[in-house]
C-alpha positions, 0 to 999 in steps of 0.5 A: 931298278938295279942300275940305281943301286950301282949309281947310289950305292952309298944311299940317298941323302938329303943332298943328293935326293933332287938328282936321284929323283930327277934320274928316276923320273926321267926313266919312269916318264917313258913308261907311265902315262898318269901322274898317279902312276908315275908317283907310285913308281917313283915311290917304289923305286926310291924305297927300293934304293933306300932299302938296298943301299948303305949310307953309312954308320946311321943307315937305319936312322937315315932310311927311316927319315928318308922314307917318311919324307918321300911322299912329300918330296915326291909330291913337291917334285911333281907339283914343280913339274906341273907348274913348269908345264902350265906356266907360260914363263917356262915356255920357249 
């Protein structure tokens, strides 16, 4: 988790969330076998990043907003992954 703190030391924002989520997922999928476990680990990692980085003047307010958004964003991200793996239109 600490490597993310170096990379995202200015915090997670709405703009960089998709990239952060993809990086976190890339690492987590190597050690988890189920969607539930991966979602839980993603949540823990993202909350750790949010709690331990500073996104500027309104950090506390942004942190509170991001934490409330995380469950829905993580669920949507995993739904997209599921759709990609089950839809023949994404197969090579």
